C-alpha positions as CSV (number, residue, x, y, z in Angstrom):
1,M,26.4,17.0,-63.6
2,R,24.6,20.2,-64.7
3,L,23.1,22.7,-62.3
4,G,19.7,22.2,-63.9
5,R,19.7,18.6,-62.6
6,I,20.4,19.3,-58.9
7,G,18.8,22.8,-58.5
8,E,19.7,25.7,-56.3
9,F,19.3,24.2,-52.8
10,A,21.3,21.1,-53.5
11,L,24.1,23.3,-54.9
12,I,24.1,25.3,-51.7
13,R,24.4,22.1,-49.7
14,R,27.4,21.0,-51.8
15,L,29.1,24.4,-51.5
16,A,28.7,24.4,-47.8
17,R,31.2,21.5,-47.6
18,H,33.9,23.9,-48.8
19,C,33.4,26.5,-46.1
20,P,35.8,25.9,-43.2
21,T,34.7,26.6,-39.6
22,N,36.0,29.6,-37.7
23,P,35.6,30.4,-34.0
24,A,34.4,33.8,-34.9
25,L,31.7,32.4,-37.2
26,L,28.8,31.3,-34.9
27,L,26.6,30.3,-37.8
28,G,27.4,29.9,-41.5
29,I,25.5,28.6,-44.5
30,G,22.0,27.3,-44.0
31,D,20.0,30.2,-42.6
32,D,18.8,33.7,-43.6
33,A,22.1,35.3,-42.5
34,A,25.5,34.4,-41.1
35,V,26.1,35.1,-37.4
36,L,29.5,36.5,-36.3
37,S,30.8,36.9,-32.8
38,A,31.6,40.4,-31.6
39,P,33.7,41.2,-28.5
40,R,31.7,43.0,-25.8
41,A,28.8,43.5,-28.1
42,P,25.7,41.6,-29.5
43,A,26.4,39.1,-32.3
44,L,26.5,40.5,-35.8
45,L,24.3,39.3,-38.7
46,W,25.7,39.4,-42.2
47,T,23.6,38.7,-45.3
48,T,23.8,39.3,-49.1
49,D,21.6,39.0,-52.1
50,L,22.2,39.3,-55.9
51,L,19.8,40.7,-58.4
52,V,20.5,39.9,-62.1
53,E,18.8,41.5,-65.1
54,G,16.6,39.0,-66.9
55,I,16.4,36.7,-63.9
56,H,15.2,38.9,-61.1
57,F,13.9,41.9,-63.0
58,R,13.3,43.3,-66.5
59,R,14.3,46.8,-67.5
60,S,11.1,47.2,-69.4
61,W,9.1,47.6,-66.2
62,T,11.8,48.2,-63.5
63,R,13.1,51.7,-63.0
64,F,16.6,52.0,-61.6
65,Y,15.1,53.7,-58.5
66,D,12.8,50.7,-58.0
67,L,15.7,48.3,-58.4
68,G,17.8,50.0,-55.7
69,A,15.0,50.2,-53.2
70,K,14.1,46.5,-53.7
71,A,17.7,45.3,-53.5
72,I,18.0,46.9,-50.0
73,A,14.6,45.6,-48.8
74,V,15.2,42.0,-49.6
75,N,18.4,42.0,-47.6
76,L,16.7,43.7,-44.6
77,S,14.1,41.0,-44.7
78,D,16.9,38.4,-44.0
79,V,18.1,40.2,-41.0
80,A,14.5,40.6,-39.6
81,A,14.0,36.8,-40.1
82,M,17.0,36.2,-37.7
83,G,15.5,38.5,-35.1
84,G,18.0,41.3,-35.7
85,T,18.2,45.0,-36.5
86,P,19.9,46.0,-39.8
87,R,22.6,48.7,-39.5
88,H,24.8,49.1,-42.6
89,A,24.6,48.2,-46.3
90,L,27.1,47.9,-49.1
91,V,26.0,48.0,-52.8
92,S,28.1,46.6,-55.6
93,L,27.1,47.2,-59.3
94,A,28.1,45.7,-62.6
95,L,26.8,47.9,-65.5
96,P,27.1,48.1,-69.3
97,A,29.2,51.1,-70.3
98,Q,26.3,52.7,-72.2
99,T,24.3,53.0,-69.0
100,A,23.3,56.6,-68.3
101,V,24.9,58.2,-65.2
102,E,21.5,59.6,-64.2
103,E,20.1,56.0,-64.1
104,V,22.8,54.9,-61.7
105,E,22.2,57.9,-59.5
106,A,18.5,57.0,-59.5
107,L,19.4,53.5,-58.4
108,Y,21.3,54.9,-55.5
109,R,18.4,57.2,-54.5
110,G,16.3,54.1,-54.3
111,C,18.9,52.4,-52.1
112,R,19.1,55.6,-50.0
113,D,15.4,55.9,-49.5
114,A,15.0,52.3,-48.4
115,C,17.9,52.7,-46.0
116,L,16.4,55.8,-44.5
117,R,13.1,54.2,-43.9
118,Y,14.7,51.5,-41.7
119,G,17.5,53.5,-40.1
120,V,20.3,51.8,-42.2
121,S,23.5,53.6,-43.4
122,L,24.5,53.2,-47.0
123,A,28.3,52.7,-46.5
124,G,29.6,52.3,-50.1
125,G,30.4,49.3,-52.2
126,D,32.0,48.6,-55.6
127,T,31.4,49.1,-59.3
128,S,32.4,47.2,-62.4
129,R,31.7,47.1,-66.1
130,S,29.3,44.4,-67.3
131,P,29.5,43.0,-70.9
132,K,25.7,42.6,-70.9
133,G,22.9,43.4,-68.4
134,V,22.8,44.9,-64.9
135,F,24.1,43.0,-61.9
136,L,23.4,44.3,-58.4
137,S,24.7,42.8,-55.2
138,V,23.8,44.1,-51.7
139,S,25.4,43.1,-48.4
140,V,23.8,44.1,-45.1
141,L,25.3,44.0,-41.6
142,G,23.0,44.0,-38.6
143,V,23.0,43.2,-34.9
144,A,21.3,40.2,-33.3
145,G,18.5,40.6,-30.9
146,K,18.2,38.9,-27.5
147,G,17.5,35.4,-28.5
148,L,18.7,34.6,-32.1
149,L,16.0,33.3,-34.4
150,R,16.9,30.3,-36.7
151,R,15.1,28.0,-39.0
152,S,15.9,25.0,-36.9
153,G,14.0,25.5,-33.7
154,A,10.4,24.5,-34.6
155,R,8.8,21.6,-32.6
156,A,5.7,19.6,-33.0
157,G,2.7,21.4,-31.6
158,D,4.0,24.9,-32.4
159,V,1.7,27.3,-34.1
160,V,2.7,28.5,-37.6
161,F,2.3,32.3,-38.1
162,V,2.8,34.7,-41.0
163,T,2.9,38.5,-41.0
164,G,0.9,40.6,-43.5
165,T,-0.7,39.1,-46.6
166,L,0.7,36.7,-49.1
167,G,0.6,36.5,-52.9
168,D,0.5,40.3,-53.7
169,A,4.0,40.5,-55.1
170,A,3.5,37.4,-57.4
171,A,0.2,38.8,-58.6
172,G,1.9,42.2,-59.2
173,L,4.5,40.4,-61.3
174,A,1.8,38.7,-63.3
175,L,0.3,42.1,-64.1
176,L,3.7,43.5,-65.2
177,R,4.2,40.5,-67.4
178,A,0.8,41.1,-69.0
179,G,2.0,44.6,-70.0
180,R,0.4,46.8,-67.3
181,T,2.1,50.1,-66.7
182,P,4.0,50.1,-63.4
183,P,3.2,52.8,-60.9
184,R,5.9,55.4,-60.3
185,R,6.2,56.1,-56.6
186,R,8.9,56.8,-54.1
187,Y,9.8,53.9,-51.7
188,G,7.0,53.3,-49.2
189,G,4.5,55.5,-51.0
190,G,1.0,54.3,-51.6
191,V,-1.2,54.2,-54.7
192,R,-4.8,54.0,-55.5
193,G,-6.3,51.0,-57.3
194,H,-5.9,47.3,-56.7
195,E,-3.7,46.6,-59.7
196,K,-1.3,49.4,-58.9
197,T,-1.1,48.2,-55.3
198,L,-0.1,44.7,-56.3
199,M,2.5,45.9,-58.8
200,L,4.0,48.1,-56.1
201,R,4.2,45.2,-53.7
202,H,6.4,43.5,-56.3
203,L,8.5,46.5,-57.1
204,H,8.8,48.0,-53.6
205,P,8.5,45.2,-50.9
206,L,8.1,46.5,-47.4
207,P,9.5,43.9,-45.0
208,P,8.3,44.1,-41.4
209,V,11.8,44.7,-40.2
210,G,10.7,46.0,-36.7
211,V,8.8,42.8,-36.0
212,G,11.8,40.5,-36.2
213,G,13.4,41.6,-32.9
214,R,10.0,41.4,-31.1
215,L,9.9,37.7,-32.0
216,C,13.0,36.9,-30.0
217,G,12.3,34.9,-26.9
218,L,8.9,33.9,-28.2
219,A,9.3,32.4,-31.7
220,S,10.9,29.0,-31.9
221,A,11.9,29.3,-35.6
222,A,11.6,31.9,-38.4
223,I,12.3,32.5,-42.1
224,D,11.3,35.2,-44.6
225,V,8.9,34.4,-47.4
226,S,11.0,34.9,-50.5
227,D,10.5,31.7,-52.5
228,G,6.8,31.2,-51.6
229,L,4.9,30.0,-48.5
230,V,5.1,26.3,-49.3
231,A,8.8,26.3,-50.3
232,D,9.9,28.5,-47.4
233,L,7.9,26.5,-44.9
234,G,9.6,23.4,-46.4
235,H,13.0,25.0,-45.7
236,L,12.1,25.6,-42.1
237,C,10.7,22.1,-41.6
238,R,13.8,20.5,-43.1
239,S,16.1,22.5,-40.9
240,S,14.0,21.7,-37.8
241,G,13.4,18.0,-38.7
242,V,9.6,18.4,-38.5
243,G,6.6,18.8,-40.7
244,A,3.6,21.2,-40.8
245,E,-0.1,21.3,-41.7
246,I,-1.5,24.5,-43.2
247,R,-5.2,25.5,-43.3
248,L,-5.8,27.0,-46.7
249,D,-8.8,29.0,-45.5
250,A,-6.5,30.7,-42.9
251,V,-3.8,32.0,-45.4
252,P,-4.2,35.8,-45.4
253,L,-5.1,37.3,-48.8
254,S,-5.3,41.1,-49.4
255,P,-8.4,42.8,-50.8
256,S,-6.4,43.8,-53.8
257,L,-5.4,40.3,-54.6
258,L,-9.0,39.0,-54.2
259,A,-10.3,41.8,-56.4
260,V,-7.7,41.3,-59.2
261,A,-7.2,37.5,-59.2
262,P,-10.3,36.7,-61.4
263,R,-8.5,38.5,-64.2
264,L,-5.2,36.7,-63.7
265,P,-4.0,33.3,-65.0
266,R,-4.1,31.7,-61.6
267,E,-6.3,31.6,-58.5
268,A,-5.5,34.0,-55.6
269,L,-4.5,31.2,-53.3
270,A,-2.0,29.9,-55.8
271,Y,-0.1,33.2,-55.8
272,A,0.0,33.1,-52.0
273,L,1.2,29.5,-51.7
274,H,3.8,29.5,-54.5
275,G,4.5,33.0,-55.7
276,G,7.2,34.3,-53.5
277,E,8.8,37.8,-53.1
278,D,6.4,38.9,-50.4
279,Y,9.2,39.2,-47.9
280,Q,6.9,38.7,-44.9
281,L,8.0,36.7,-41.9
282,L,7.0,33.1,-41.4
283,F,7.5,31.8,-37.9
284,T,6.5,29.2,-35.3
285,V,5.5,29.8,-31.7
286,P,4.9,27.3,-28.9
287,P,1.2,27.5,-28.0
288,Q,1.8,28.7,-24.4
289,R,3.6,31.8,-25.8
290,V,0.9,32.8,-28.3
291,A,-0.9,35.2,-26.0
292,R,2.4,37.0,-25.1
293,L,3.2,37.2,-28.8
294,R,0.0,39.0,-29.6
295,R,0.5,41.4,-26.7
296,R,4.1,42.1,-27.8
297,L,3.1,42.9,-31.4
298,R,0.2,45.1,-30.5
299,G,0.7,48.6,-31.8
300,T,3.3,47.7,-34.5
301,G,0.8,48.1,-37.3
302,V,1.8,44.6,-38.6
303,S,-0.9,41.9,-38.8
304,V,0.0,38.3,-37.8
305,T,-2.1,35.3,-38.7
306,A,-2.0,31.8,-37.4
307,I,-2.2,29.5,-40.5
308,G,-1.3,26.1,-39.2
309,T,0.5,23.7,-36.8
310,V,3.9,22.1,-36.7
311,V,3.7,18.2,-36.7
312,A,6.2,15.5,-36.0
313,S,6.1,14.0,-39.6
314,P,9.6,15.0,-40.8
315,R,10.0,17.4,-43.7
316,C,6.3,17.1,-44.8
317,V,4.2,20.2,-45.5
318,V,0.5,19.2,-45.8
319,L,-2.2,21.6,-47.0
320,R,-5.8,21.1,-45.8
321,D,-8.9,22.8,-47.1
322,A,-11.7,24.3,-44.9
323,R,-13.2,20.8,-44.4
324,G,-9.8,19.3,-43.3
325,R,-9.3,17.4,-46.5
326,R,-5.7,17.1,-47.7
327,V,-4.9,19.1,-50.8
328,R,-2.2,18.0,-53.3
329,V,0.8,20.3,-53.8
330,L,1.5,20.5,-57.5
331,R,4.6,22.7,-57.1
332,E,6.5,24.3,-54.3
333,G,8.0,27.7,-55.3
334,Y,10.8,29.3,-57.2
335,E,14.2,27.6,-57.4
336,H,17.1,28.8,-59.5
337,F,18.5,26.4,-62.1
338,R,15.5,24.1,-61.9
339,R,13.7,25.8,-64.8
340,E,14.3,28.4,-67.4
341,E,12.2,31.2,-66.1
342,S,12.7,34.9,-65.9
343,P,10.6,37.7,-64.4
């Protein structure tokens, strides 16, 4: 049986069978991060992500600085989705021998700047020669908040929320594919112009790391939006044994996406539903806690939008338009091995 037949997520489920239990491992495969027990201290969160040239990025539009910054950010998003605070990062690289030393140093500057923004220490890693292409693996260690967030706690009647806006990163990728010149900015820096803003959202994601811990004790389940709203909500629903209904008119779209989408191959909402790599937080909250949630997030500078409701129908994500009519889902989101597609 080939990987292309079963896909990424079925592969993960099969691999999970080979991971033995351990008393110190409180939570293993199946969530955004593993959870480890720590004596006389909060539980530890441990996550890792891999970026592969030709799959996750192209050198033609990705500076080494951008690559380093993004590699850190996507891992911090996982820790935030578990309600934790990231503390330390390890970076492992496999590089062709002809790679310029200055480019590798630029990659580490990107890692450093992303770490500094979120108070994370860059603790080292490993290097190796690659016969072809750049491979970058980052592992982040964090501490859990008071009330660990998981994908499996959503219940019927909960309100579905998302932070920020969705679809910007996917639209930015579409612009880069079309040959637009990527903006050159340090991590976290802004740009003028809608197209540059969207491209920067793809190259320099800014996960709402500080919000994750504030959700503890209020949110019933959470996940970060890396594969697309529909796909990631599907992951959460499968883990919780529930379904969800989403109001398409409530999905938050940025002014930049709305301005640029008419010039792109797909509609703005399609990028928000299926694009992925926004690294915002998607979470569910019991209705009686919604007012407390809004008070707790006041002053964070991060917007949160109620986009739907958890329903009892297991593992079913239903999209409804402004009139309440059910909308067919043509595709869910990105999944490795399912199709031959690169950035």
